[in-house]
BALOBA-1460 file (C-alpha; in Angstrom, 3 decimals):
// residues 318
<rec num="1" residu="m" x="14.035" y="12.532" z="-33.569"/>
<rec num="2" residu="k" x="13.324" y="12.828" z="-29.835"/>
<rec num="3" residu="k" x="9.804" y="11.425" z="-30.256"/>
<rec num="4" residu="a" x="11.121" y="8.543" z="-32.351"/>
<rec num="5" residu="l" x="13.665" y="7.690" z="-29.642"/>
<rec num="6" residu="k" x="10.895" y="7.548" z="-27.032"/>
<rec num="7" residu="i" x="9.192" y="4.886" z="-29.112"/>
<rec num="8" residu="i" x="12.191" y="2.939" z="-30.405"/>
<rec num="9" residu="l" x="14.518" y="3.037" z="-27.372"/>
<rec num="10" residu="p" x="12.244" y="1.097" z="-24.957"/>
<rec num="11" residu="l" x="11.649" y="-1.505" z="-27.691"/>
<rec num="12" residu="l" x="15.403" y="-1.875" z="-28.274"/>
<rec num="13" residu="i" x="16.040" y="-2.196" z="-24.538"/>
<rec num="14" residu="g" x="13.323" y="-4.832" z="-24.220"/>
<rec num="15" residu="a" x="14.603" y="-6.776" z="-27.240"/>
<rec num="16" residu="a" x="18.181" y="-6.651" z="-25.920"/>
<rec num="17" residu="i" x="17.175" y="-7.877" z="-22.449"/>
<rec num="18" residu="l" x="15.140" y="-10.778" z="-23.896"/>
<rec num="19" residu="y" x="17.928" y="-11.696" z="-26.361"/>
<rec num="20" residu="f" x="20.661" y="-11.815" z="-23.698"/>
<rec num="21" residu="y" x="18.351" y="-13.698" z="-21.334"/>
<rec num="22" residu="l" x="17.434" y="-16.382" z="-23.891"/>
<rec num="23" residu="s" x="21.040" y="-16.606" z="-25.138"/>
<rec num="24" residu="g" x="21.907" y="-18.030" z="-21.724"/>
<rec num="25" residu="f" x="19.762" y="-21.099" z="-22.460"/>
<rec num="26" residu="t" x="21.060" y="-24.196" z="-24.229"/>
<rec num="27" residu="n" x="19.239" y="-25.620" z="-27.243"/>
<rec num="28" residu="q" x="17.748" y="-28.307" z="-25.006"/>
<rec num="29" residu="q" x="16.450" y="-25.664" z="-22.593"/>
<rec num="30" residu="l" x="14.937" y="-23.645" z="-25.459"/>
<rec num="31" residu="d" x="13.228" y="-26.795" z="-26.698"/>
<rec num="32" residu="a" x="11.890" y="-27.329" z="-23.162"/>
<rec num="33" residu="i" x="10.460" y="-23.780" z="-23.131"/>
<rec num="34" residu="f" x="8.564" y="-24.255" z="-26.398"/>
<rec num="35" residu="k" x="7.449" y="-27.730" z="-25.338"/>
<rec num="36" residu="a" x="6.063" y="-26.299" z="-22.078"/>
<rec num="37" residu="i" x="4.120" y="-23.668" z="-24.040"/>
<rec num="38" residu="k" x="2.807" y="-26.290" z="-26.469"/>
<rec num="39" residu="n" x="1.645" y="-28.578" z="-23.641"/>
<rec num="40" residu="a" x="0.033" y="-25.796" z="-21.575"/>
<rec num="41" residu="d" x="-3.673" y="-26.112" z="-20.772"/>
<rec num="42" residu="f" x="-5.036" y="-23.353" z="-23.011"/>
<rec num="43" residu="k" x="-8.488" y="-23.245" z="-21.435"/>
<rec num="44" residu="w" x="-6.913" y="-21.213" z="-18.614"/>
<rec num="45" residu="l" x="-5.410" y="-18.863" z="-21.165"/>
<rec num="46" residu="f" x="-8.827" y="-18.210" z="-22.721"/>
<rec num="47" residu="l" x="-10.246" y="-17.577" z="-19.241"/>
<rec num="48" residu="s" x="-7.407" y="-15.081" z="-18.650"/>
<rec num="49" residu="l" x="-8.283" y="-13.242" z="-21.872"/>
<rec num="50" residu="f" x="-11.931" y="-13.033" z="-20.812"/>
<rec num="51" residu="l" x="-10.951" y="-11.628" z="-17.391"/>
<rec num="52" residu="g" x="-8.680" y="-9.083" z="-19.073"/>
<rec num="53" residu="l" x="-11.465" y="-7.948" z="-21.413"/>
<rec num="54" residu="l" x="-13.838" y="-7.682" z="-18.434"/>
<rec num="55" residu="s" x="-11.336" y="-5.456" z="-16.603"/>
<rec num="56" residu="h" x="-11.242" y="-3.083" z="-19.617"/>
<rec num="57" residu="i" x="-15.040" y="-2.801" z="-19.622"/>
<rec num="58" residu="i" x="-15.177" y="-2.148" z="-15.868"/>
<rec num="59" residu="r" x="-12.465" y="0.508" z="-16.295"/>
<rec num="60" residu="a" x="-14.710" y="2.299" z="-18.802"/>
<rec num="61" residu="y" x="-17.669" y="2.212" z="-16.402"/>
<rec num="62" residu="r" x="-15.447" y="3.448" z="-13.560"/>
<rec num="63" residu="w" x="-14.356" y="6.366" z="-15.763"/>
<rec num="64" residu="d" x="-18.026" y="7.327" z="-16.080"/>
<rec num="65" residu="y" x="-18.189" y="8.083" z="-12.337"/>
<rec num="66" residu="l" x="-15.372" y="10.629" z="-12.664"/>
<rec num="67" residu="l" x="-16.963" y="12.250" z="-15.710"/>
<rec num="68" residu="e" x="-20.288" y="12.395" z="-13.887"/>
<rec num="69" residu="t" x="-18.718" y="14.571" z="-11.180"/>
<rec num="70" residu="l" x="-18.129" y="17.135" z="-13.970"/>
<rec num="71" residu="h" x="-21.772" y="16.762" z="-15.098"/>
<rec num="72" residu="y" x="-20.835" y="14.868" z="-18.256"/>
<rec num="73" residu="h" x="-22.938" y="11.896" z="-19.377"/>
<rec num="74" residu="p" x="-21.221" y="10.222" z="-22.353"/>
<rec num="75" residu="r" x="-22.537" y="7.039" z="-23.923"/>
<rec num="76" residu="k" x="-21.148" y="3.901" z="-22.255"/>
<rec num="77" residu="t" x="-20.217" y="2.370" z="-25.609"/>
<rec num="78" residu="n" x="-17.966" y="5.311" z="-26.421"/>
<rec num="79" residu="l" x="-16.280" y="4.940" z="-23.038"/>
<rec num="80" residu="v" x="-15.552" y="1.247" z="-23.634"/>
<rec num="81" residu="l" x="-14.293" y="1.820" z="-27.181"/>
<rec num="82" residu="t" x="-12.002" y="4.711" z="-26.232"/>
<rec num="83" residu="v" x="-10.539" y="2.670" z="-23.365"/>
<rec num="84" residu="g" x="-9.725" y="-0.147" z="-25.812"/>
<rec num="85" residu="l" x="-8.169" y="2.377" z="-28.186"/>
<rec num="86" residu="s" x="-5.998" y="3.793" z="-25.367"/>
<rec num="87" residu="y" x="-4.471" y="0.388" z="-24.583"/>
<rec num="88" residu="l" x="-3.540" y="-0.075" z="-28.227"/>
<rec num="89" residu="l" x="-1.917" y="3.379" z="-28.378"/>
<rec num="90" residu="n" x="0.086" y="2.690" z="-25.212"/>
<rec num="91" residu="l" x="1.423" y="-0.462" z="-26.830"/>
<rec num="92" residu="v" x="2.847" y="1.607" z="-29.695"/>
<rec num="93" residu="i" x="3.756" y="4.888" z="-27.963"/>
<rec num="94" residu="p" x="4.303" y="4.973" z="-24.179"/>
<rec num="95" residu="r" x="1.722" y="7.106" z="-22.324"/>
<rec num="96" residu="a" x="0.021" y="8.141" z="-25.588"/>
<rec num="97" residu="g" x="-3.084" y="6.178" z="-24.647"/>
<rec num="98" residu="e" x="-4.218" y="8.641" z="-21.987"/>
<rec num="99" residu="v" x="-4.097" y="11.558" z="-24.426"/>
<rec num="100" residu="g" x="-5.667" y="9.473" z="-27.187"/>
<rec num="101" residu="r" x="-8.491" y="8.316" z="-24.948"/>
<rec num="102" residu="a" x="-9.422" y="11.860" z="-23.958"/>
<rec num="103" residu="a" x="-9.090" y="13.162" z="-27.533"/>
<rec num="104" residu="s" x="-11.242" y="10.324" z="-28.953"/>
<rec num="105" residu="l" x="-13.982" y="10.863" z="-26.387"/>
<rec num="106" residu="v" x="-14.028" y="14.614" z="-27.056"/>
<rec num="107" residu="k" x="-14.269" y="13.928" z="-30.797"/>
<rec num="108" residu="y" x="-17.450" y="11.868" z="-30.416"/>
<rec num="109" residu="e" x="-18.943" y="13.507" z="-27.312"/>
<rec num="110" residu="k" x="-19.031" y="17.165" z="-28.327"/>
<rec num="111" residu="d" x="-20.071" y="18.578" z="-24.942"/>
<rec num="112" residu="i" x="-16.922" y="17.311" z="-23.170"/>
<rec num="113" residu="q" x="-13.791" y="19.454" z="-22.876"/>
<rec num="114" residu="f" x="-10.446" y="17.765" z="-23.523"/>
<rec num="115" residu="e" x="-8.683" y="19.225" z="-20.462"/>
<rec num="116" residu="k" x="-11.383" y="17.997" z="-18.099"/>
<rec num="117" residu="a" x="-11.565" y="14.555" z="-19.707"/>
<rec num="118" residu="f" x="-7.782" y="14.226" z="-19.455"/>
<rec num="119" residu="g" x="-7.903" y="15.343" z="-15.818"/>
<rec num="120" residu="t" x="-10.275" y="12.488" z="-14.964"/>
<rec num="121" residu="i" x="-7.864" y="10.015" z="-16.588"/>
<rec num="122" residu="v" x="-5.025" y="11.389" z="-14.434"/>
<rec num="123" residu="a" x="-7.213" y="10.852" z="-11.347"/>
<rec num="124" residu="e" x="-7.796" y="7.272" z="-12.548"/>
<rec num="125" residu="r" x="-4.073" y="6.655" z="-12.853"/>
<rec num="126" residu="i" x="-3.527" y="8.024" z="-9.353"/>
<rec num="127" residu="a" x="-6.027" y="5.494" z="-7.993"/>
<rec num="128" residu="d" x="-4.234" y="2.714" z="-9.898"/>
<rec num="129" residu="i" x="-0.836" y="3.748" z="-8.503"/>
<rec num="130" residu="i" x="-2.259" y="3.676" z="-4.975"/>
<rec num="131" residu="f" x="-3.647" y="0.168" z="-5.514"/>
<rec num="132" residu="l" x="-0.376" y="-1.045" z="-7.019"/>
<rec num="133" residu="a" x="1.421" y="0.301" z="-3.926"/>
<rec num="134" residu="l" x="-1.037" y="-1.577" z="-1.704"/>
<rec num="135" residu="f" x="-0.304" y="-4.796" z="-3.600"/>
<rec num="136" residu="i" x="3.436" y="-4.206" z="-3.170"/>
<rec num="137" residu="f" x="3.024" y="-3.735" z="0.609"/>
<rec num="138" residu="l" x="0.833" y="-6.854" z="0.776"/>
<rec num="139" residu="a" x="3.466" y="-8.856" z="-1.092"/>
<rec num="140" residu="l" x="6.189" y="-7.596" z="1.258"/>
<rec num="141" residu="f" x="4.038" y="-8.535" z="4.257"/>
<rec num="142" residu="l" x="3.350" y="-12.033" z="2.930"/>
<rec num="143" residu="q" x="7.001" y="-12.491" z="1.982"/>
<rec num="144" residu="f" x="8.568" y="-11.211" z="5.204"/>
<rec num="145" residu="d" x="10.187" y="-14.593" z="5.952"/>
<rec num="146" residu="l" x="11.679" y="-14.845" z="2.454"/>
<rec num="147" residu="i" x="12.982" y="-11.249" z="2.569"/>
<rec num="148" residu="y" x="14.468" y="-11.824" z="6.021"/>
<rec num="149" residu="e" x="16.101" y="-15.051" z="4.798"/>
<rec num="150" residu="l" x="17.708" y="-13.164" z="1.910"/>
<rec num="151" residu="l" x="18.879" y="-10.247" z="4.087"/>
<rec num="152" residu="a" x="19.834" y="-12.125" z="7.281"/>
<rec num="153" residu="p" x="23.326" y="-13.192" z="6.077"/>
<rec num="154" residu="k" x="24.096" y="-9.553" z="5.214"/>
<rec num="155" residu="l" x="22.980" y="-8.106" z="8.568"/>
<rec num="156" residu="p" x="25.529" y="-7.588" z="11.390"/>
<rec num="157" residu="k" x="25.371" y="-10.214" z="14.139"/>
<rec num="158" residu="n" x="26.016" y="-7.729" z="16.957"/>
<rec num="159" residu="p" x="22.705" y="-6.042" z="18.001"/>
<rec num="160" residu="i" x="24.583" y="-2.852" z="18.988"/>
<rec num="161" residu="w" x="25.970" y="-2.509" z="15.465"/>
<rec num="162" residu="l" x="22.518" y="-3.213" z="14.034"/>
<rec num="163" residu="t" x="20.926" y="-0.530" z="16.234"/>
<rec num="164" residu="g" x="23.651" y="1.956" z="15.311"/>
<rec num="165" residu="e" x="23.229" y="1.335" z="11.590"/>
<rec num="166" residu="l" x="19.448" y="1.698" z="11.945"/>
<rec num="167" residu="l" x="19.834" y="5.045" z="13.730"/>
<rec num="168" residu="i" x="22.271" y="6.263" z="11.071"/>
<rec num="169" residu="f" x="19.813" y="5.189" z="8.376"/>
<rec num="170" residu="i" x="16.953" y="7.102" z="10.071"/>
<rec num="171" residu="f" x="19.183" y="10.181" z="10.451"/>
<rec num="172" residu="v" x="20.167" y="10.087" z="6.757"/>
<rec num="173" residu="i" x="16.492" y="9.784" z="5.749"/>
<rec num="174" residu="w" x="15.637" y="12.763" z="8.000"/>
<rec num="175" residu="l" x="18.414" y="14.869" z="6.417"/>
<rec num="176" residu="f" x="17.228" y="13.876" z="2.940"/>
<rec num="177" residu="l" x="13.609" y="14.818" z="3.689"/>
<rec num="178" residu="k" x="14.717" y="18.123" z="5.199"/>
<rec num="179" residu="w" x="16.812" y="18.886" z="2.122"/>
<rec num="180" residu="t" x="14.045" y="17.959" z="-0.330"/>
<rec num="181" residu="y" x="11.572" y="20.185" z="1.546"/>
<rec num="182" residu="t" x="13.643" y="23.293" z="0.785"/>
<rec num="183" residu="s" x="15.419" y="22.182" z="-2.408"/>
<rec num="184" residu="q" x="14.787" y="23.997" z="-5.702"/>
<rec num="185" residu="n" x="16.346" y="21.231" z="-7.798"/>
<rec num="186" residu="i" x="14.167" y="20.640" z="-10.864"/>
<rec num="187" residu="i" x="14.097" y="16.831" z="-10.386"/>
<rec num="188" residu="i" x="13.209" y="17.161" z="-6.695"/>
<rec num="189" residu="l" x="10.492" y="19.681" z="-7.545"/>
<rec num="190" residu="k" x="9.001" y="17.269" z="-10.091"/>
<rec num="191" residu="i" x="8.988" y="14.463" z="-7.523"/>
<rec num="192" residu="k" x="7.334" y="16.766" z="-4.964"/>
<rec num="193" residu="d" x="4.714" y="17.823" z="-7.516"/>
<rec num="194" residu="f" x="4.057" y="14.166" z="-8.351"/>
<rec num="195" residu="i" x="3.546" y="13.237" z="-4.683"/>
<rec num="196" residu="t" x="1.358" y="16.314" z="-4.142"/>
<rec num="197" residu="g" x="-0.717" y="15.310" z="-7.167"/>
<rec num="198" residu="l" x="-1.131" y="11.809" z="-5.751"/>
<rec num="199" residu="l" x="-2.398" y="13.170" z="-2.439"/>
<rec num="200" residu="q" x="-4.719" y="15.666" z="-4.113"/>
<rec num="201" residu="g" x="-6.061" y="13.015" z="-6.464"/>
<rec num="202" residu="m" x="-6.718" y="10.633" z="-3.582"/>
<rec num="203" residu="h" x="-8.504" y="13.418" z="-1.696"/>
<rec num="204" residu="s" x="-10.658" y="14.294" z="-4.736"/>
<rec num="205" residu="i" x="-11.639" y="10.628" z="-5.147"/>
<rec num="206" residu="l" x="-12.781" y="10.477" z="-1.518"/>
<rec num="207" residu="k" x="-14.989" y="13.547" z="-2.133"/>
<rec num="208" residu="m" x="-16.751" y="12.023" z="-5.159"/>
<rec num="209" residu="p" x="-20.541" y="11.502" z="-4.964"/>
<rec num="210" residu="h" x="-20.098" y="7.824" z="-5.909"/>
<rec num="211" residu="k" x="-16.727" y="7.303" z="-4.238"/>
<rec num="212" residu="w" x="-17.582" y="3.879" z="-2.827"/>
<rec num="213" residu="w" x="-18.651" y="2.545" z="-6.213"/>
<rec num="214" residu="f" x="-15.438" y="3.978" z="-7.665"/>
<rec num="215" residu="i" x="-13.335" y="2.292" z="-4.968"/>
<rec num="216" residu="i" x="-15.228" y="-1.009" z="-5.367"/>
<rec num="217" residu="q" x="-14.715" y="-0.986" z="-9.142"/>
<rec num="218" residu="t" x="-11.023" y="-0.104" z="-8.754"/>
<rec num="219" residu="t" x="-10.650" y="-3.034" z="-6.355"/>
<rec num="220" residu="l" x="-12.447" y="-5.288" z="-8.842"/>
<rec num="221" residu="i" x="-10.190" y="-4.143" z="-11.710"/>
<rec num="222" residu="w" x="-7.049" y="-5.022" z="-9.771"/>
<rec num="223" residu="f" x="-8.580" y="-8.280" z="-8.566"/>
<rec num="224" residu="l" x="-9.155" y="-9.171" z="-12.233"/>
<rec num="225" residu="y" x="-5.571" y="-8.198" z="-13.113"/>
<rec num="226" residu="v" x="-4.232" y="-10.625" z="-10.491"/>
<rec num="227" residu="a" x="-6.819" y="-13.284" z="-11.428"/>
<rec num="228" residu="m" x="-5.952" y="-13.169" z="-15.146"/>
<rec num="229" residu="f" x="-2.298" y="-13.666" z="-14.133"/>
<rec num="230" residu="w" x="-3.075" y="-16.434" z="-11.640"/>
<rec num="231" residu="v" x="-5.242" y="-18.570" z="-13.946"/>
<rec num="232" residu="v" x="-2.443" y="-18.820" z="-16.531"/>
<rec num="233" residu="l" x="-0.222" y="-20.272" z="-13.783"/>
<rec num="234" residu="l" x="-2.796" y="-23.073" z="-13.585"/>
<rec num="235" residu="a" x="-1.998" y="-23.946" z="-17.201"/>
<rec num="236" residu="f" x="1.441" y="-25.309" z="-16.223"/>
<rec num="237" residu="p" x="1.867" y="-28.358" z="-13.939"/>
<rec num="238" residu="e" x="4.949" y="-26.807" z="-12.301"/>
<rec num="239" residu="t" x="3.227" y="-23.533" z="-11.347"/>
<rec num="240" residu="k" x="-0.385" y="-24.478" z="-10.608"/>
<rec num="241" residu="h" x="0.432" y="-25.160" z="-6.925"/>
<rec num="242" residu="l" x="1.799" y="-21.670" z="-6.245"/>
<rec num="243" residu="g" x="0.081" y="-19.619" z="-3.533"/>
<rec num="244" residu="l" x="-0.935" y="-15.974" z="-3.267"/>
<rec num="245" residu="d" x="2.514" y="-14.876" z="-2.061"/>
<rec num="246" residu="a" x="4.282" y="-16.162" z="-5.196"/>
<rec num="247" residu="v" x="1.492" y="-14.900" z="-7.462"/>
<rec num="248" residu="l" x="1.731" y="-11.360" z="-6.059"/>
<rec num="249" residu="v" x="5.532" y="-11.190" z="-6.307"/>
<rec num="250" residu="a" x="5.516" y="-12.416" z="-9.922"/>
<rec num="251" residu="f" x="2.565" y="-10.146" z="-10.765"/>
<rec num="252" residu="i" x="4.367" y="-7.077" z="-9.367"/>
<rec num="253" residu="a" x="7.523" y="-8.016" z="-11.293"/>
<rec num="254" residu="g" x="5.426" y="-8.128" z="-14.467"/>
<rec num="255" residu="s" x="3.772" y="-4.789" z="-13.640"/>
<rec num="256" residu="i" x="7.200" y="-3.146" z="-13.277"/>
<rec num="257" residu="a" x="8.251" y="-4.653" z="-16.619"/>
<rec num="258" residu="m" x="5.203" y="-3.082" z="-18.301"/>
<rec num="259" residu="v" x="6.556" y="0.355" z="-17.339"/>
<rec num="260" residu="i" x="10.098" y="-0.243" z="-18.601"/>
<rec num="261" residu="s" x="9.207" y="-0.998" z="-22.230"/>
<rec num="262" residu="n" x="6.153" y="-0.651" z="-24.462"/>
<rec num="263" residu="g" x="3.663" y="-3.149" z="-23.062"/>
<rec num="264" residu="g" x="6.493" y="-5.028" z="-21.328"/>
<rec num="265" residu="f" x="8.037" y="-5.970" z="-24.696"/>
<rec num="266" residu="g" x="11.014" y="-8.247" z="-24.076"/>
<rec num="267" residu="v" x="11.214" y="-7.391" z="-20.380"/>
<rec num="268" residu="y" x="8.007" y="-8.979" z="-19.084"/>
<rec num="269" residu="p" x="8.965" y="-12.662" z="-19.611"/>
<rec num="270" residu="v" x="12.393" y="-12.095" z="-18.034"/>
<rec num="271" residu="f" x="11.125" y="-10.303" z="-14.906"/>
<rec num="272" residu="v" x="8.333" y="-12.813" z="-14.312"/>
<rec num="273" residu="a" x="10.615" y="-15.831" z="-14.849"/>
<rec num="274" residu="e" x="13.178" y="-14.449" z="-12.395"/>
<rec num="275" residu="a" x="10.450" y="-13.827" z="-9.802"/>
<rec num="276" residu="l" x="9.121" y="-17.385" z="-10.162"/>
<rec num="277" residu="l" x="12.656" y="-18.710" z="-9.772"/>
<rec num="278" residu="l" x="12.487" y="-17.623" z="-6.108"/>
<rec num="279" residu="y" x="9.728" y="-20.212" z="-5.577"/>
<rec num="280" residu="g" x="11.499" y="-23.170" z="-7.120"/>
<rec num="281" residu="v" x="10.031" y="-22.843" z="-10.611"/>
<rec num="282" residu="s" x="12.576" y="-23.824" z="-13.253"/>
<rec num="283" residu="k" x="13.929" y="-21.165" z="-15.594"/>
<rec num="284" residu="e" x="12.423" y="-23.011" z="-18.553"/>
<rec num="285" residu="t" x="8.902" y="-23.111" z="-17.111"/>
<rec num="286" residu="g" x="9.192" y="-19.522" z="-15.834"/>
<rec num="287" residu="a" x="10.248" y="-18.304" z="-19.271"/>
<rec num="288" residu="a" x="7.463" y="-20.340" z="-20.919"/>
<rec num="289" residu="f" x="4.867" y="-18.833" z="-18.596"/>
<rec num="290" residu="g" x="6.226" y="-15.300" z="-19.053"/>
<rec num="291" residu="l" x="6.242" y="-15.562" z="-22.842"/>
<rec num="292" residu="l" x="2.739" y="-17.061" z="-22.985"/>
<rec num="293" residu="m" x="1.300" y="-14.546" z="-20.514"/>
<rec num="294" residu="w" x="2.841" y="-11.577" z="-22.331"/>
<rec num="295" residu="a" x="1.751" y="-12.878" z="-25.754"/>
<rec num="296" residu="a" x="-1.828" y="-13.373" z="-24.533"/>
<rec num="297" residu="q" x="-2.033" y="-9.874" z="-23.011"/>
<rec num="298" residu="t" x="-0.538" y="-8.271" z="-26.115"/>
<rec num="299" residu="l" x="-2.892" y="-10.195" z="-28.406"/>
<rec num="300" residu="l" x="-5.876" y="-9.033" z="-26.343"/>
<rec num="301" residu="v" x="-4.757" y="-5.399" z="-26.547"/>
<rec num="302" residu="i" x="-4.173" y="-5.578" z="-30.320"/>
<rec num="303" residu="v" x="-7.399" y="-7.405" z="-31.243"/>
<rec num="304" residu="f" x="-9.651" y="-5.428" z="-28.900"/>
<rec num="305" residu="g" x="-7.880" y="-2.163" z="-29.780"/>
<rec num="306" residu="l" x="-8.282" y="-2.684" z="-33.525"/>
<rec num="307" residu="f" x="-11.927" y="-3.576" z="-33.009"/>
<rec num="308" residu="c" x="-12.389" y="-0.277" z="-31.117"/>
<rec num="309" residu="v" x="-10.611" y="1.699" z="-33.862"/>
<rec num="310" residu="i" x="-13.062" y="0.304" z="-36.432"/>
<rec num="311" residu="a" x="-16.160" y="0.416" z="-34.220"/>
<rec num="312" residu="l" x="-15.784" y="3.998" z="-32.926"/>
<rec num="313" residu="p" x="-16.575" y="5.821" z="-36.202"/>
<rec num="314" residu="l" x="-19.233" y="3.224" z="-37.112"/>
<rec num="315" residu="f" x="-21.032" y="3.591" z="-33.791"/>
<rec num="316" residu="n" x="-20.877" y="7.410" z="-34.110"/>
<rec num="317" residu="k" x="-21.777" y="7.438" z="-37.804"/>
<rec num="318" residu="r" x="-24.496" y="10.046" z="-37.331"/>
């Protein structure tokens, strides 16, 4: 029952969010959304799918560097196919892809131990979290004026009050950090373990024999993620003019949505549309872009994942 809830609950939440969001549109607005999708320039969508597929292949090759540090030398084809399989599993069951990827590789590469293969995937995820954080900081830096414009009316006009509130805020943060350092609360301990794991993973990556190739490929993967998002914006006349600042904010909103429900189901179009609304993009066009982008990503995961499911046993027939 608990496992079923983990699968069904995120899907129900995503479906509910999308339903209530779309229910706020009139029939004319819904027609405008579908018309915008129909009139989109689909050559950019096909380019986005190609960039997404390329990022999956590079991820498989990057994984090879981590396995090589453990003196494992699996076949590249098996790495690519298990990566495709993992994306498909994550679409159905949250976080099942990492376990499935390690288990599939161990099944077809007999000299690899499951625990060690899974450990390399955890190190991969740590690198991805670090890069996502860097993108968030970059977006905040590029959007400083917009953030200040949103917060300025809520800030006190008197500089003395502002300084006092800032000092109180710093003091509260200091008390919180001091408490968490000594706390034995199970949630706090899990957060501390997570942060410690991040730092250890980052340190282990920097000690890799091919660390620079690993870092370059990680950078390329995330560049492709942003590029596959950006090129679909070019498919709509109302969004093709948007700059890097808007692209990053909408991309981060979509990345957060992917965590909330399975593959961003239901949530992705809403989060992206609301982010684009900050840059003057109409709700109709934002929803059309979000729906098309999510559908394209999901289709890529399903088609490529199913291909990997079929190809894995055929490639390892012997």
